[in-house]
Residue frames as a rotation matrix with the C-alpha (Angstrom) as fourth column:
MET 1
-0.519 0.715 0.468 15.66
0.778 0.622 -0.089 -4.37
-0.355 0.318 -0.879 6.00
VAL 2
-0.940 0.228 -0.254 13.50
-0.319 -0.852 0.414 -2.49
-0.122 0.471 0.874 3.55
LEU 3
-0.443 0.861 0.248 9.77
0.557 0.481 -0.677 -2.60
-0.702 -0.162 -0.693 3.82
PHE 4
-0.985 0.172 0.033 7.58
-0.051 -0.460 0.886 -1.71
0.168 0.871 0.462 0.77
ASP 5
-0.175 0.984 -0.032 3.95
-0.340 -0.091 -0.936 -0.64
-0.924 -0.153 0.351 0.68
LEU 6
-0.525 -0.015 0.851 2.30
0.600 0.703 0.382 -2.15
-0.603 0.711 -0.360 -2.30
ASP 7
0.326 0.740 0.589 -0.56
0.943 -0.213 -0.254 -0.05
-0.063 0.638 -0.767 -3.81
GLY 8
0.972 0.066 0.225 0.85
0.109 -0.976 -0.188 3.31
0.207 0.207 -0.956 -5.16
THR 9
0.455 -0.887 0.078 4.43
-0.659 -0.277 0.700 2.30
-0.599 -0.370 -0.710 -4.23
LEU 10
-0.463 -0.599 0.654 5.27
0.029 0.727 0.686 -0.89
-0.886 0.337 -0.319 -6.09
VAL 11
-0.717 0.279 0.638 2.39
0.696 0.326 0.640 -0.91
-0.030 0.903 -0.428 -8.46
ASP 12
-0.790 0.601 -0.120 -0.19
-0.613 -0.779 0.133 1.56
-0.013 0.178 0.984 -9.95
SER 13
-0.866 0.500 -0.018 -3.26
0.500 0.863 -0.069 -0.28
-0.019 -0.068 -0.997 -8.93
ALA 14
-0.759 0.540 -0.365 -5.65
-0.248 -0.757 -0.605 2.59
-0.602 -0.368 0.708 -9.15
PRO 15
-0.543 0.641 -0.543 -7.72
-0.732 -0.045 0.679 1.45
0.411 0.766 0.494 -12.31
GLY 16
-0.469 0.320 -0.823 -8.68
0.241 0.943 0.229 -1.82
0.850 -0.091 -0.519 -10.58
ILE 17
-0.779 0.125 -0.615 -9.36
0.610 -0.077 -0.789 -0.16
-0.146 -0.989 -0.016 -7.16
TRP 18
-0.820 0.434 -0.373 -11.41
-0.404 -0.901 -0.161 2.61
-0.405 0.019 0.914 -8.79
ALA 19
-0.535 0.616 -0.578 -13.52
-0.458 0.363 0.811 0.23
0.710 0.699 0.087 -10.75
SER 20
-0.529 0.261 -0.808 -14.17
0.615 0.774 -0.152 -1.75
0.585 -0.577 -0.570 -7.64
VAL 21
-0.861 0.099 -0.499 -15.12
0.341 -0.616 -0.710 1.34
-0.378 -0.781 0.497 -5.68
ARG 22
-0.669 0.610 -0.425 -17.55
-0.741 -0.500 0.448 2.40
0.060 0.614 0.787 -8.40
ALA 23
-0.470 0.502 -0.726 -19.08
-0.015 0.817 0.576 -1.11
0.882 0.282 -0.377 -8.38
ALA 24
-0.660 0.189 -0.727 -19.59
0.747 0.264 -0.610 -0.95
0.076 -0.946 -0.315 -4.57
ALA 25
-0.865 0.333 -0.375 -21.08
-0.146 -0.883 -0.446 2.49
-0.479 -0.331 0.813 -4.73
CYS 26
-0.535 0.698 -0.476 -23.56
-0.675 -0.013 0.738 1.28
0.509 0.716 0.478 -7.57
GLU 27
-0.578 0.202 -0.791 -24.27
0.372 0.928 -0.036 -1.76
0.726 -0.315 -0.611 -5.43
LEU 28
-0.599 0.219 -0.770 -25.32
0.756 -0.162 -0.634 0.46
-0.263 -0.962 -0.069 -2.47
GLY 29
0.403 0.825 0.397 -27.20
0.899 -0.439 -0.001 2.99
0.173 0.357 -0.918 -4.55
LEU 30
0.246 -0.415 -0.876 -24.62
0.547 -0.687 0.479 5.70
-0.800 -0.597 0.058 -3.88
PRO 31
0.901 0.000 -0.434 -23.81
-0.332 -0.644 -0.689 8.64
-0.279 0.765 -0.580 -6.26
PRO 32
0.738 -0.674 0.036 -20.80
0.471 0.476 -0.743 7.95
0.484 0.565 0.668 -8.34
PRO 33
0.406 -0.603 -0.687 -17.48
0.727 -0.242 0.642 8.68
-0.554 -0.760 0.340 -6.47
THR 34
0.960 -0.151 -0.235 -15.79
-0.240 -0.877 -0.417 11.86
-0.143 0.456 -0.878 -7.27
PRO 35
0.544 -0.815 -0.201 -12.19
0.066 0.280 -0.958 11.84
0.837 0.508 0.206 -8.52
ASP 36
-0.140 -0.607 0.782 -10.98
-0.788 -0.410 -0.459 13.05
0.599 -0.681 -0.421 -5.13
GLN 37
0.504 0.431 0.748 -12.82
-0.798 0.563 0.213 10.26
-0.330 -0.705 0.628 -3.42
LEU 38
0.972 -0.152 -0.181 -11.43
0.031 0.843 -0.537 7.72
0.234 0.516 0.824 -5.82
ARG 39
0.186 -0.982 0.021 -7.81
-0.173 -0.053 -0.983 8.90
0.967 0.179 -0.180 -5.27
ALA 40
-0.152 -0.284 0.947 -8.22
-0.944 -0.242 -0.224 8.91
0.293 -0.928 -0.231 -1.54
MET 41
0.824 0.444 0.351 -9.34
-0.527 0.828 0.190 5.21
-0.206 -0.341 0.917 -1.56
VAL 42
0.595 -0.693 -0.406 -5.97
0.090 0.560 -0.824 4.12
0.798 0.454 0.396 -2.90
GLY 43
-0.431 -0.885 0.176 -3.79
-0.248 -0.072 -0.966 3.12
0.867 -0.460 -0.188 0.17
PRO 44
-0.510 0.124 0.851 -5.83
-0.854 -0.193 -0.484 3.21
0.104 -0.973 0.204 3.38
PRO 45
-0.912 0.250 0.325 -7.52
0.154 0.944 -0.293 0.16
-0.380 -0.217 -0.899 4.80
LEU 46
-0.734 0.635 0.240 -10.72
0.297 -0.017 0.955 -0.52
0.611 0.772 -0.177 2.73
GLN 47
0.090 0.813 -0.575 -13.00
0.956 0.090 0.278 -0.37
0.278 -0.575 -0.770 5.82
ASP 48
-0.175 -0.217 -0.960 -11.57
0.630 -0.774 0.060 3.03
-0.757 -0.595 0.272 6.81
GLY 49
-0.972 -0.234 -0.019 -11.76
0.131 -0.609 0.782 4.27
-0.195 0.758 0.623 3.32
PHE 50
-0.420 0.885 0.202 -15.51
0.521 0.053 0.852 3.58
0.743 0.463 -0.484 2.87
ALA 51
0.257 0.471 -0.844 -16.12
0.965 -0.163 0.203 5.10
-0.041 -0.867 -0.497 6.31
VAL 52
-0.148 -0.370 -0.917 -14.04
0.427 -0.860 0.278 8.28
-0.892 -0.351 0.285 6.17
VAL 53
-0.926 -0.366 -0.097 -13.87
0.063 -0.401 0.914 8.88
-0.373 0.840 0.394 2.37
MET 54
-0.746 0.662 0.078 -17.30
0.240 0.158 0.958 7.69
0.622 0.733 -0.276 1.39
GLY 55
-0.647 0.441 0.622 -19.15
-0.696 -0.676 -0.244 8.60
0.313 -0.591 0.744 4.62
LEU 56
0.126 0.726 -0.676 -20.58
-0.257 0.682 0.684 5.20
0.958 0.087 0.272 5.25
ALA 57
-0.432 -0.177 0.884 -21.34
-0.894 -0.042 -0.445 3.61
0.116 -0.983 -0.141 8.67
GLY 58
-0.027 0.485 0.874 -22.27
-0.683 0.629 -0.370 0.38
-0.730 -0.607 0.315 10.31
GLY 59
0.177 0.118 0.977 -23.55
0.242 0.957 -0.160 -2.28
-0.954 0.265 0.140 8.01
ASP 60
0.954 0.193 -0.228 -23.24
-0.131 -0.414 -0.901 -0.16
-0.269 0.889 -0.370 5.09
VAL 61
0.167 -0.980 -0.113 -19.41
-0.957 -0.188 0.223 -0.33
-0.239 0.071 -0.968 5.34
ASP 62
-0.323 -0.281 0.904 -19.59
-0.257 0.945 0.202 -4.13
-0.911 -0.167 -0.377 5.44
ARG 63
0.591 0.575 0.565 -21.85
0.401 0.398 -0.825 -4.27
-0.700 0.714 0.005 2.41
ALA 64
0.837 -0.319 -0.445 -19.51
-0.534 -0.655 -0.534 -1.94
-0.121 0.685 -0.719 0.51
VAL 65
-0.205 -0.949 0.241 -16.46
-0.838 0.297 0.458 -3.94
-0.506 -0.108 -0.856 1.46
ALA 66
-0.137 0.177 0.975 -18.16
0.102 0.981 -0.163 -7.14
-0.985 0.077 -0.152 0.17
ALA 67
0.870 0.476 0.130 -19.33
0.210 -0.118 -0.971 -5.62
-0.446 0.872 -0.202 -3.05
TYR 68
0.562 -0.742 -0.366 -15.84
-0.820 -0.556 -0.134 -4.20
-0.104 0.375 -0.921 -3.63
ARG 69
-0.293 -0.818 0.496 -14.14
-0.674 0.544 0.500 -7.37
-0.679 -0.188 -0.710 -3.00
ALA 70
0.290 0.555 0.780 -16.40
0.222 0.754 -0.618 -9.35
-0.931 0.352 0.095 -5.13
HIS 71
0.992 0.077 -0.099 -15.73
-0.064 -0.369 -0.927 -7.11
-0.107 0.926 -0.361 -8.09
TYR 72
0.288 -0.958 -0.010 -11.92
-0.938 -0.284 0.197 -6.90
-0.192 -0.047 -0.980 -7.20
ALA 73
-0.206 -0.458 0.865 -11.43
-0.392 0.848 0.356 -10.61
-0.897 -0.266 -0.354 -6.91
ALA 74
0.601 0.609 0.518 -13.25
0.225 0.493 -0.840 -11.18
-0.767 0.621 0.159 -10.21
GLY 75
0.357 -0.617 0.701 -10.29
0.924 0.126 -0.360 -9.71
0.134 0.777 0.615 -12.08
ALA 76
0.887 0.047 0.459 -9.96
0.106 -0.989 -0.103 -6.00
0.449 0.140 -0.883 -11.20
MET 77
0.824 -0.566 0.029 -7.06
-0.107 -0.106 0.989 -6.74
-0.556 -0.818 -0.148 -8.91
LEU 78
0.119 -0.802 0.585 -4.97
0.717 0.477 0.508 -7.69
-0.687 0.359 0.632 -11.82
ASP 79
0.727 0.202 0.656 -5.57
0.558 -0.731 -0.394 -4.35
0.399 0.652 -0.644 -13.51
VAL 80
0.749 -0.521 -0.408 -2.15
0.113 -0.507 0.854 -3.13
-0.653 -0.686 -0.321 -12.20
THR 81
0.690 -0.696 0.198 1.23
0.118 -0.161 -0.980 -1.70
0.714 0.700 -0.028 -13.84
VAL 82
0.384 -0.715 -0.584 4.52
0.875 0.079 0.478 -1.91
-0.296 -0.695 0.655 -12.09
TYR 83
0.924 -0.050 -0.380 5.95
-0.082 -0.994 -0.068 1.50
-0.374 0.094 -0.922 -11.72
ALA 84
0.679 -0.731 0.071 9.04
0.168 0.061 -0.984 2.20
0.715 0.680 0.164 -13.92
GLY 85
0.056 -0.867 0.495 12.13
-0.545 -0.442 -0.712 1.64
0.836 -0.230 -0.498 -12.03
ILE 86
0.497 0.311 0.810 10.81
-0.855 0.333 0.397 -0.72
-0.146 -0.890 0.431 -9.39
PRO 87
0.977 -0.208 -0.046 12.30
0.202 0.973 -0.112 -3.88
0.068 0.100 0.993 -10.77
GLU 88
0.262 -0.921 0.289 15.66
0.197 -0.242 -0.950 -2.16
0.945 0.306 0.118 -11.05
LEU 89
0.138 -0.060 0.989 15.36
-0.839 -0.537 0.084 -0.87
0.526 -0.842 -0.125 -7.53
LEU 90
0.775 0.313 0.550 14.53
-0.594 0.659 0.462 -4.22
-0.217 -0.685 0.696 -6.07
ASP 91
0.832 -0.540 -0.130 17.39
0.314 0.651 -0.691 -5.77
0.458 0.534 0.711 -7.97
ALA 92
-0.014 -0.822 0.569 19.94
-0.160 -0.560 -0.813 -3.23
0.987 -0.103 -0.124 -6.66
LEU 93
0.198 0.112 0.974 18.70
-0.950 -0.221 0.219 -3.63
0.240 -0.969 0.063 -3.17
GLY 94
0.980 0.156 0.123 18.88
-0.177 0.969 0.175 -7.46
-0.092 -0.193 0.977 -3.43
ARG 95
0.476 -0.871 -0.119 22.50
0.416 0.343 -0.842 -7.37
0.775 0.352 0.526 -4.73
ASP 96
-0.174 -0.563 0.808 23.40
-0.516 -0.647 -0.562 -5.14
0.839 -0.514 -0.178 -1.72
GLY 97
-0.795 -0.219 -0.566 22.12
0.247 0.735 -0.631 -7.84
0.554 -0.642 -0.530 0.61
ALA 98
-0.728 0.530 0.435 19.05
-0.685 -0.593 -0.424 -6.08
0.033 -0.606 0.795 1.86
THR 99
-0.757 0.650 0.069 16.18
0.623 0.750 -0.224 -8.15
-0.198 -0.127 -0.972 3.21
LEU 100
-0.839 0.543 -0.041 12.96
-0.467 -0.679 0.566 -6.92
0.280 0.494 0.823 1.35
ALA 101
-0.693 0.721 -0.006 9.38
0.681 0.652 -0.333 -7.43
-0.236 -0.235 -0.943 2.59
VAL 102
-0.588 0.652 0.479 6.01
0.127 -0.510 0.851 -6.14
0.799 0.561 0.216 1.77
ALA 103
-0.753 0.405 -0.519 3.79
0.542 -0.067 -0.838 -4.43
-0.374 -0.912 -0.169 4.40
THR 104
-0.887 0.426 0.177 0.45
-0.158 -0.641 0.751 -3.42
0.434 0.639 0.636 2.98
SER 105
-0.600 0.760 0.247 -3.17
-0.534 -0.151 -0.832 -2.79
-0.595 -0.632 0.497 4.07
LYS 106
-0.015 0.608 -0.794 -4.44
-0.940 0.262 0.219 -4.83
0.341 0.750 0.567 1.25
PRO 107
0.717 0.308 0.626 -5.65
-0.585 0.754 0.299 -8.38
-0.380 -0.581 0.720 2.31
GLU 108
-0.085 -0.975 0.203 -2.58
-0.595 0.214 0.775 -10.64
-0.800 -0.055 -0.598 2.20
PRO 109
-0.064 0.105 0.992 -3.98
0.479 0.875 -0.062 -13.20
-0.875 0.472 -0.106 -0.27
PHE 110
0.917 0.363 0.167 -4.75
0.349 -0.522 -0.779 -10.34
-0.195 0.772 -0.605 -2.69
ALA 111
0.588 -0.763 -0.270 -1.27
-0.706 -0.646 0.290 -8.88
-0.396 0.020 -0.918 -2.27
VAL 112
-0.160 -0.711 0.684 0.36
-0.206 0.702 0.682 -12.14
-0.965 -0.032 -0.259 -2.95
ARG 113
0.246 0.391 0.887 -1.66
0.718 0.541 -0.438 -12.63
-0.651 0.745 -0.148 -6.01
VAL 114
0.994 0.025 -0.104 -0.74
-0.037 -0.829 -0.558 -9.17
-0.100 0.558 -0.824 -7.39
LEU 115
0.232 -0.972 0.026 2.95
-0.754 -0.163 0.637 -9.72
-0.615 -0.167 -0.771 -6.70
GLU 116
-0.253 -0.367 0.895 2.92
0.248 0.869 0.427 -13.04
-0.935 0.331 -0.129 -8.42
HIS 117
0.668 0.624 0.406 0.85
0.589 -0.110 -0.801 -11.52
-0.455 0.774 -0.441 -11.39
THR 118
0.940 -0.313 -0.131 3.60
-0.339 -0.886 -0.315 -8.76
-0.018 0.341 -0.940 -11.81
GLY 119
0.619 -0.724 -0.303 6.57
0.355 0.603 -0.715 -11.00
0.700 0.335 0.630 -11.31
LEU 120
0.129 -0.530 0.838 7.61
-0.585 -0.723 -0.367 -9.10
0.801 -0.443 -0.404 -8.27
LEU 121
0.864 0.445 0.235 7.05
-0.414 0.365 0.834 -11.81
0.285 -0.818 0.500 -5.58
SER 122
0.678 -0.629 -0.381 10.41
0.633 0.763 -0.131 -13.51
0.373 -0.152 0.915 -5.69
ALA 123
-0.109 -0.722 0.683 12.14
0.085 -0.692 -0.717 -10.29
0.990 -0.020 0.137 -4.66
PHE 124
0.090 0.267 0.959 10.57
-0.810 -0.540 0.227 -10.34
0.579 -0.798 0.168 -1.29
ALA 125
-0.869 -0.475 -0.134 11.37
-0.273 0.689 -0.671 -12.51
0.411 -0.547 -0.729 1.76
SER 126
-0.660 0.705 -0.260 7.92
0.708 0.468 -0.529 -12.20
-0.251 -0.533 -0.808 3.06
VAL 127
-0.615 0.597 0.515 4.47
0.018 -0.642 0.766 -10.50
0.788 0.481 0.384 2.44
HIS 128
-0.758 0.328 -0.563 2.45
0.613 0.065 -0.787 -8.97
-0.221 -0.942 -0.251 5.28
GLY 129
-0.766 0.545 0.341 -1.12
-0.090 -0.616 0.783 -7.82
0.637 0.569 0.520 4.77
ALA 130
-0.507 0.654 0.561 -4.47
-0.862 -0.386 -0.330 -7.34
0.001 -0.650 0.760 6.21
THR 131
-0.871 0.387 0.303 -6.94
0.337 0.919 -0.205 -10.14
-0.358 -0.076 -0.931 7.22
PHE 132
-0.691 0.654 0.308 -10.26
0.316 -0.111 0.942 -10.31
0.650 0.748 -0.130 5.50
ASP 133
0.217 0.825 -0.522 -12.17
0.893 0.048 0.447 -9.91
0.394 -0.563 -0.726 8.80
GLY 134
0.444 -0.037 0.895 -10.42
0.087 -0.993 -0.084 -6.57
0.892 0.115 -0.437 9.33
THR 135
0.937 -0.118 -0.327 -8.77
0.333 0.029 0.943 -7.29
-0.102 -0.993 0.067 12.66
VAL 136
-0.161 -0.953 -0.255 -5.48
0.508 -0.302 0.807 -6.64
-0.846 0.000 0.533 11.06
ARG 137
0.521 0.315 0.794 -5.50
0.852 -0.140 -0.504 -3.74
-0.047 0.939 -0.341 8.57
HIS 138
0.973 -0.131 -0.190 -3.70
-0.092 -0.975 0.204 -0.77
-0.212 -0.181 -0.960 9.88
LYS 139
0.647 -0.744 -0.165 -0.26
-0.261 -0.013 -0.965 -0.04
0.716 0.668 -0.203 8.63
GLU 140
-0.096 -0.669 0.737 1.37
-0.984 -0.047 -0.171 -0.18
0.149 -0.742 -0.654 12.19
GLN 141
0.555 0.347 0.756 -0.16
-0.548 0.836 0.018 -3.75
-0.626 -0.425 0.654 12.45
VAL 142
0.983 -0.167 0.079 1.35
0.169 0.642 -0.748 -5.11
0.074 0.749 0.659 9.12
VAL 143
0.351 -0.917 0.190 4.70
-0.525 -0.361 -0.771 -3.42
0.775 0.171 -0.608 9.96
ALA 144
0.126 -0.242 0.962 4.71
-0.956 0.230 0.183 -5.05
-0.265 -0.943 -0.203 13.32
ALA 145
0.856 0.272 0.441 4.15
-0.169 0.951 -0.258 -8.41
-0.489 0.146 0.860 11.49
ALA 146
0.848 -0.523 -0.083 6.97
0.050 0.234 -0.971 -7.88
0.527 0.820 0.225 9.25
LEU 147
-0.027 -0.852 0.522 9.44
-0.848 -0.257 -0.463 -6.83
0.529 -0.455 -0.716 12.01
ALA 148
0.294 0.117 0.949 8.39
-0.800 0.574 0.177 -9.93
-0.524 -0.811 0.262 14.00
ALA 149
0.976 0.037 0.215 9.04
0.095 0.816 -0.570 -12.14
-0.197 0.577 0.793 10.94
HIS 150
0.407 -0.901 0.152 12.61
0.491 0.076 -0.868 -10.75
0.770 0.428 0.473 10.62
PRO 151
0.950 0.032 -0.311 13.80
0.301 -0.364 0.881 -10.07
-0.085 -0.931 -0.355 14.14
ASP 152
0.098 -0.985 -0.140 17.39
0.703 -0.031 0.711 -9.83
-0.704 -0.168 0.690 12.88
GLY 153
0.373 0.097 0.923 16.49
0.795 -0.545 -0.264 -7.06
0.478 0.832 -0.281 10.33
ARG 154
-0.248 -0.613 -0.750 18.65
0.836 -0.527 0.154 -4.11
-0.490 -0.589 0.643 10.89
ASP 155
-0.768 -0.117 -0.630 17.98
-0.039 -0.973 0.228 -0.37
-0.639 0.200 0.743 10.36
ALA 156
-0.368 0.663 0.652 14.56
0.908 0.408 0.097 -1.02
-0.201 0.628 -0.752 8.88
VAL 157
-0.776 0.163 -0.610 12.92
-0.221 -0.975 0.020 1.47
-0.591 0.150 0.793 6.81
LEU 158
0.025 0.856 0.517 9.47
0.605 0.399 -0.689 1.74
-0.796 0.329 -0.508 5.11
ILE 159
-0.974 -0.133 -0.182 8.85
-0.056 -0.641 0.766 3.05
-0.219 0.756 0.617 1.65
GLY 160
-0.266 0.962 0.067 5.29
0.864 0.269 -0.425 4.28
-0.427 -0.055 -0.903 1.11
ASP 161
-0.663 0.061 0.746 3.11
0.574 -0.599 0.558 6.69
0.481 0.798 0.362 -0.73
ARG 162
0.293 0.867 0.404 0.49
0.196 -0.468 0.862 7.97
0.936 -0.174 -0.307 1.77
ALA 163
-0.063 -0.284 0.957 0.55
-0.784 -0.579 -0.223 9.63
0.618 -0.764 -0.187 5.21
HIS 164
0.772 0.403 0.491 -0.64
-0.634 0.545 0.549 6.40
-0.046 -0.735 0.676 6.92
ASP 165
0.648 -0.700 -0.299 2.43
0.437 0.664 -0.607 4.75
0.623 0.263 0.736 5.62
VAL 166
-0.202 -0.722 0.662 4.62
-0.177 -0.638 -0.750 7.49
0.963 -0.269 0.001 7.35
LEU 167
0.025 0.259 0.966 2.60
-0.931 -0.347 0.117 7.22
0.365 -0.902 0.232 10.57
GLY 168
0.940 0.323 -0.112 2.57
-0.286 0.922 0.260 3.41
0.187 -0.212 0.959 10.61
ALA 169
0.312 -0.922 -0.229 6.32
0.449 0.355 -0.820 3.35
0.837 0.152 0.525 10.36
ALA 170
-0.250 -0.365 0.897 6.66
-0.440 -0.782 -0.442 5.99
0.862 -0.505 0.035 12.97
ALA 171
0.652 0.593 0.473 4.62
-0.689 0.204 0.695 3.94
0.315 -0.779 0.542 15.45
HIS 172
0.936 -0.340 -0.089 7.63
0.351 0.894 0.278 1.59
-0.015 -0.292 0.956 15.43
GLY 173
0.533 -0.726 -0.434 10.29
-0.096 -0.561 0.822 4.13
-0.840 -0.397 -0.369 15.47
LEU 174
-0.132 -0.568 0.812 11.09
0.829 0.386 0.405 3.51
-0.544 0.727 0.420 11.74
PRO 175
-0.469 -0.028 -0.883 11.71
-0.350 -0.912 0.215 6.28
-0.811 0.410 0.418 9.11
CYS 176
0.399 0.629 0.667 9.64
0.590 0.381 -0.712 6.34
-0.702 0.678 -0.219 6.03
ILE 177
-0.813 -0.538 -0.223 10.82
0.137 -0.549 0.824 7.31
-0.566 0.639 0.520 2.63
GLY 178
0.104 0.938 -0.331 8.01
-0.192 -0.308 -0.932 9.02
-0.976 0.161 0.148 0.79
ALA 179
-0.483 -0.126 0.867 7.26
0.750 0.450 0.484 7.53
-0.451 0.884 -0.123 -2.63
GLY 180
-0.440 0.238 -0.866 6.67
-0.141 -0.971 -0.195 10.71
-0.887 0.036 0.461 -4.54
TRP 181
-0.928 0.042 -0.370 5.51
-0.362 0.133 0.923 8.85
0.088 0.990 -0.108 -7.57
GLY 182
-0.663 0.743 -0.095 2.28
0.749 0.654 -0.107 7.60
-0.017 -0.142 -0.990 -5.96
PRO 183
-0.138 0.812 0.568 -1.03
0.666 -0.349 0.660 9.17
0.734 0.469 -0.492 -5.58
ALA 184
-0.176 0.000 -0.984 -0.44
0.919 -0.360 -0.164 11.31
-0.354 -0.933 0.063 -2.41
ARG 185
0.847 0.460 0.267 -1.73
0.516 -0.832 -0.203 14.94
0.129 0.310 -0.942 -2.59
ASP 186
0.197 -0.762 0.617 0.93
0.236 -0.574 -0.784 17.70
0.952 0.300 0.067 -2.69
GLY 187
-0.253 -0.255 0.933 2.55
-0.733 -0.579 -0.357 18.07
0.632 -0.774 -0.040 0.71
GLU 188
0.721 0.692 0.033 0.89
-0.505 0.493 0.709 15.02
0.475 -0.527 0.705 2.19
LEU 189
0.562 -0.526 -0.638 4.01
0.589 0.797 -0.138 12.86
0.581 -0.298 0.757 2.90
GLU 190
-0.504 -0.780 0.371 6.04
0.250 -0.543 -0.801 15.89
0.827 -0.311 0.469 4.18
GLU 191
-0.067 0.568 0.820 3.25
-0.748 -0.573 0.335 16.99
0.660 -0.591 0.463 6.52
ALA 192
0.836 0.477 -0.270 3.01
-0.248 0.768 0.590 13.43
0.489 -0.426 0.761 7.90
GLY 193
0.596 -0.695 0.402 6.82
-0.666 -0.148 0.731 13.44
-0.449 -0.704 -0.551 8.66
ALA 194
0.942 -0.323 0.088 8.39
0.306 0.724 -0.619 11.47
0.136 0.610 0.781 5.94
ALA 195
0.415 -0.875 -0.248 12.20
0.448 -0.040 0.893 11.28
-0.792 -0.482 0.376 6.59
VAL 196
-0.656 -0.630 -0.415 12.94
-0.181 -0.403 0.897 12.01
-0.733 0.664 0.150 2.93
LEU 197
0.587 0.800 -0.124 10.99
-0.301 0.074 -0.951 12.21
-0.751 0.596 0.284 -0.33
ALA 198
-0.636 -0.652 0.412 12.04
0.216 0.362 0.907 10.17
-0.740 0.666 -0.090 -3.41
ALA 199
-0.201 0.619 -0.759 10.53
-0.766 -0.582 -0.272 11.66
-0.611 0.527 0.591 -6.53
THR 200
0.415 0.314 -0.854 11.08
-0.807 0.560 -0.187 8.35
0.420 0.767 0.486 -8.49
PRO 201
0.992 -0.120 0.045 12.16
0.088 0.896 0.435 4.79
-0.093 -0.428 0.899 -7.72
ALA 202
0.394 -0.906 0.154 15.58
0.577 0.114 -0.809 5.66
0.715 0.407 0.568 -9.16
ASP 203
0.046 -0.376 0.926 15.92
-0.474 -0.824 -0.311 8.22
0.879 -0.425 -0.216 -6.27
VAL 204
0.863 0.501 0.063 15.37
-0.265 0.344 0.901 5.67
0.430 -0.794 0.429 -3.51
LEU 205
0.472 -0.769 -0.430 19.00
0.768 0.599 -0.227 4.50
0.433 -0.223 0.874 -3.19
ALA 206
-0.437 -0.647 0.625 20.22
0.310 -0.761 -0.571 7.90
0.845 -0.056 0.532 -2.68
ALA 207
0.284 0.657 0.698 17.38
-0.627 -0.424 0.654 8.55
0.725 -0.623 0.292 -0.17
LEU 208
0.879 -0.052 -0.474 18.44
0.318 0.804 0.502 5.35
0.355 -0.592 0.723 1.76
ALA 209
0.061 -0.985 -0.163 21.98
0.820 0.143 -0.554 6.60
0.569 -0.100 0.816 1.87
ARG 210
-0.339 -0.054 0.939 20.88
-0.228 -0.964 -0.138 9.92
0.913 -0.261 0.315 3.36
LEU 211
0.622 0.750 0.224 19.21
-0.369 0.029 0.929 8.21
0.691 -0.661 0.294 6.34
């Protein structure tokens, strides 16, 4: 079974995410986010991003999340581009008989809508994401949900673009192939313990063969 992260792995969703982070910052009267802050907001759970990356606490986190989601749901979520080579990779894995699933920290309804919009949804047996109330948002939680949905899945591996993907997979004893085409800073995936790094989607099949 092959699990895929969504943002930064299957799709480049940075434009919509960045626009929504800027909208949330404006709503709360915060300074405009820096480029480093914007890049760091792609991937981790939204609540954690606003707390750790933007330095918010308490009710400000909740207000930022609400403002972000209002802007995002209004259309920014569809400002995404499928990474070159992803459709071909999914087709190849499907032909090989692999069970494919998505495990993302994005709220599950948003993830499904993005996958529908990009035409990728049919490639996956299931989609597992965060809940709107935040009780499920961490990578190890959505990976657990994917594994529970496919108990017959063998030799599962996660493909993800950030350190929390690597750590979320490791929490279940799974290797992670680092998606080197995503927004991770140099060395982030290796430092987190990625089993192997794939520079492009075209390199993933070879990376899987090495595991």
